[in-house]
C-alpha positions as CSV (number, residue, x, y, z in Angstrom):
1,X,3.5,5.7,-18.2
2,X,4.2,2.4,-16.4
3,X,3.0,2.0,-12.8
4,X,3.8,-1.0,-10.5
5,X,1.3,-1.9,-7.9
6,X,2.5,-4.2,-5.1
7,X,0.1,-6.3,-3.1
8,X,0.5,-8.5,0.0
9,X,0.7,-12.3,-0.2
10,X,-0.1,-12.8,3.5
11,X,-3.5,-14.2,4.5
12,X,-3.4,-15.0,8.2
13,X,-4.6,-12.4,10.8
14,X,-2.0,-13.2,13.4
15,X,-3.0,-16.3,15.4
16,X,-6.7,-15.6,15.4
17,X,-7.5,-18.2,12.7
18,X,-9.1,-15.4,10.7
19,X,-8.1,-14.3,7.2
20,X,-6.6,-11.1,6.0
21,X,-4.9,-9.8,2.9
22,X,-5.3,-6.7,0.8
23,X,-8.2,-4.3,1.1
24,X,-10.3,-4.3,-2.1
25,X,-11.1,-0.6,-2.3
26,X,-7.5,0.4,-1.7
27,X,-6.6,-1.7,-4.8
28,X,-9.6,-1.0,-7.0
29,X,-9.8,2.8,-6.6
30,X,-6.1,3.5,-7.5
31,X,-6.1,0.9,-10.2
32,X,-8.8,2.8,-12.1
33,X,-7.2,6.2,-11.4
34,X,-4.2,4.9,-13.2
35,X,-5.9,3.0,-15.9
36,X,-8.3,5.8,-16.8
37,X,-5.2,8.1,-17.1
38,X,-3.8,5.7,-19.7
39,X,-1.2,4.1,-17.6
40,X,0.1,0.6,-18.1
41,X,-0.3,-1.2,-14.8
42,X,1.8,-4.2,-13.6
43,X,0.7,-6.1,-10.5
44,X,3.2,-7.9,-8.3
45,X,3.3,-9.6,-4.9
46,X,5.9,-11.5,-2.9
47,X,4.6,-15.0,-3.9
48,X,3.1,-14.1,-7.3
49,X,-0.3,-15.3,-8.5
50,X,-3.6,-14.5,-6.8
51,X,-3.0,-12.3,-3.7
52,X,-5.4,-12.9,-0.8
53,X,-8.4,-10.6,-0.4
54,X,-9.3,-9.5,3.1
55,X,-12.9,-10.9,3.4
56,X,-14.0,-7.9,5.3
57,X,-13.2,-5.6,2.4
58,X,-15.6,-7.7,0.3
59,X,-18.5,-7.1,2.7
60,X,-21.6,-5.2,1.4
61,X,-20.8,-2.2,3.6
62,X,-17.3,-1.9,2.2
63,X,-18.3,-1.5,-1.4
64,X,-17.6,1.6,-3.5
65,X,-18.1,2.4,-7.2
66,X,-14.5,1.3,-7.8
67,X,-15.0,-2.1,-6.2
68,X,-18.2,-2.7,-8.1
69,X,-16.5,-1.7,-11.3
70,X,-13.7,-4.1,-10.5
71,X,-16.0,-7.0,-9.8
72,X,-17.5,-6.6,-13.3
73,X,-14.1,-6.2,-15.0
74,X,-13.0,-9.7,-16.2
75,X,-9.7,-8.4,-17.6
76,X,-8.8,-6.7,-14.3
77,X,-9.7,-9.8,-12.3
78,X,-7.6,-12.0,-14.6
79,X,-4.6,-9.6,-14.1
80,X,-5.0,-9.7,-10.4
81,X,-5.1,-13.5,-10.4
82,X,-1.7,-13.6,-12.1
83,X,0.5,-11.1,-10.2
84,X,4.2,-11.3,-11.0
85,X,6.7,-12.4,-8.3
86,X,8.2,-9.4,-6.7
87,X,11.7,-10.9,-6.9
88,X,11.4,-10.9,-10.7
89,X,10.6,-7.2,-11.0
90,X,13.1,-4.7,-12.4
91,X,12.3,-1.2,-11.1
92,X,13.9,0.4,-14.2
93,X,10.9,-0.6,-16.2
94,X,8.5,1.5,-14.1
95,X,7.8,5.2,-13.5
96,X,6.1,4.9,-10.1
97,X,5.1,2.5,-7.4
98,X,1.9,2.1,-5.4
99,X,1.2,-0.1,-2.4
100,X,-2.4,-0.8,-1.5
101,X,-3.1,-1.6,2.1
102,X,-5.1,-4.2,4.1
103,X,-3.6,-5.8,7.2
104,X,-1.5,-8.3,5.2
105,X,1.5,-5.9,4.5
106,X,2.0,-5.7,8.3
107,X,3.3,-9.2,8.2
108,X,5.0,-9.7,4.8
109,X,5.9,-6.5,3.1
110,X,7.2,-4.9,6.3
111,X,10.0,-7.4,6.2
112,X,10.3,-8.5,2.5
113,X,13.8,-8.0,1.3
114,X,12.7,-7.6,-2.4
115,X,10.2,-4.9,-1.5
116,X,12.7,-3.1,0.7
117,X,15.3,-3.1,-2.1
118,X,12.7,-2.0,-4.7
119,X,11.6,1.0,-2.6
120,X,15.3,2.1,-2.0
121,X,16.1,1.6,-5.8
122,X,12.9,3.5,-6.9
123,X,13.7,6.5,-4.7
124,X,17.3,6.5,-5.7
125,X,16.2,6.6,-9.3
126,X,13.9,9.6,-8.6
127,X,10.7,7.6,-8.9
128,X,7.8,8.3,-6.6
129,X,6.5,5.7,-4.2
130,X,3.0,5.8,-2.6
131,X,1.5,3.6,0.1
132,X,-1.9,3.8,1.7
133,X,-3.5,2.7,5.0
134,X,-1.5,-0.3,6.4
135,X,0.9,-0.4,3.4
136,X,3.3,2.3,4.8
137,X,4.3,-0.8,6.9
138,X,6.4,-1.6,3.8
139,X,8.6,1.4,4.7
140,X,9.5,0.0,8.2
141,X,12.8,-1.5,7.2
142,X,13.7,0.8,4.3
143,X,16.9,2.7,4.9
144,X,18.5,5.9,3.6
145,X,21.9,5.7,2.0
146,X,23.4,6.6,5.4
147,X,21.6,3.7,7.2
148,X,19.0,5.8,8.9
149,X,15.3,4.9,8.6
150,X,13.8,6.2,5.4
151,X,11.0,8.0,7.2
152,X,13.3,9.8,9.6
153,X,12.5,13.5,9.4
154,X,9.9,12.9,6.7
155,X,6.2,13.8,6.8
156,X,4.2,10.6,6.7
157,X,0.9,9.1,7.7
158,X,-0.7,5.7,7.8
159,X,-3.5,3.8,9.7
160,X,-3.8,5.5,13.0
161,X,-3.8,3.9,16.5
162,X,-7.4,5.1,17.0
163,X,-8.5,3.5,13.7
164,X,-6.7,0.2,14.7
165,X,-8.6,0.4,18.1
166,X,-11.8,0.9,16.3
167,X,-11.4,-2.3,14.2
168,X,-10.4,-4.2,17.4
169,X,-7.0,-5.3,16.1
170,X,-4.5,-3.3,18.2
171,X,-3.5,-6.4,20.1
172,X,-3.4,-8.6,17.0
173,X,-1.1,-6.7,14.6
174,X,2.6,-7.3,14.9
175,X,3.2,-3.5,15.6
176,X,1.1,-0.4,15.6
177,X,1.9,1.6,12.4
178,X,1.5,5.0,13.9
179,X,3.8,4.2,16.7
180,X,6.4,2.6,14.5
181,X,6.5,5.6,12.1
182,X,7.0,7.9,15.0
183,X,9.7,5.7,16.7
184,X,11.7,5.8,13.4
185,X,11.7,9.6,13.5
186,X,8.8,10.1,11.0
187,X,6.8,13.3,11.3
188,X,3.5,11.5,11.6
189,X,0.3,13.4,11.0
190,X,-3.3,12.2,10.9
191,X,-6.8,13.4,10.0
192,X,-10.0,12.4,11.6
193,X,-10.7,8.6,11.7
194,X,-11.8,7.3,8.2
195,X,-11.4,10.8,6.6
196,X,-9.2,11.5,3.6
197,X,-5.6,12.4,4.7
198,X,-2.7,12.2,2.3
199,X,0.8,13.4,2.9
200,X,3.6,14.1,0.5
201,X,7.3,14.5,1.2
202,X,9.5,14.6,-1.8
203,X,9.0,11.4,-3.7
204,X,7.1,9.7,-0.8
205,X,3.3,9.7,-0.7
206,X,1.4,8.2,2.2
207,X,-2.4,7.9,2.8
208,X,-4.0,7.3,6.2
209,X,-6.9,4.9,5.5
210,X,-9.1,3.4,2.8
211,X,-10.8,6.8,2.1
212,X,-7.3,8.2,1.2
213,X,-6.5,5.6,-1.5
214,X,-7.9,7.5,-4.5
215,X,-6.3,10.8,-3.6
216,X,-2.9,9.1,-3.0
217,X,-3.1,7.6,-6.5
218,X,-4.0,11.0,-8.0
219,X,-1.0,12.5,-6.1
220,X,1.3,9.8,-7.6
221,X,0.0,10.6,-11.1
222,X,0.6,14.3,-10.5
223,X,4.2,13.5,-9.6
224,X,4.5,11.8,-12.9
225,X,3.3,14.8,-14.7
């Protein structure tokens, strides 16, 4: 079982001068769900190499057993430091795709042509795609074969407007994920702020927030049998 995890390469939080990137827990928890199930994991990002870590996800109050395990895992850290370039990935080599969140994907993966093509090709080849928290932003410009938005008529979730308000970034992000998914015809649902909420629709799996990352990974594994 080969699983591709795609991380952001974007490290600037709008024009605030602050840093962003991927959210550590949303990478670490799924990574170990997959690895403990015996999967072979490949990591990729638009620019390749070390993806930027959102510093807030490395704060003491954001730590979980998975993040602590990752910090002590030299092999995993070395793998993360050497992500492959997304443009060099051939989806035929993988069984499923997982996108960890963090605010970074709102800027790069939402518009990345390689990512858009990869998602379209994966779904066309009957391979499941999962995205959690802000990573459903990667679905923004993905189209169905008839040119309609991928999410049109599909049950989806992602970081909610109230959660974005709670972290004080509603006026900083390039778009509000909840609003965009709805505008594209997605049947958006949400749970309570910061509670686990994962939605499946066919091959597409989306999770609302960091708490949803582990379950989203488990759902992807279940799709793969």
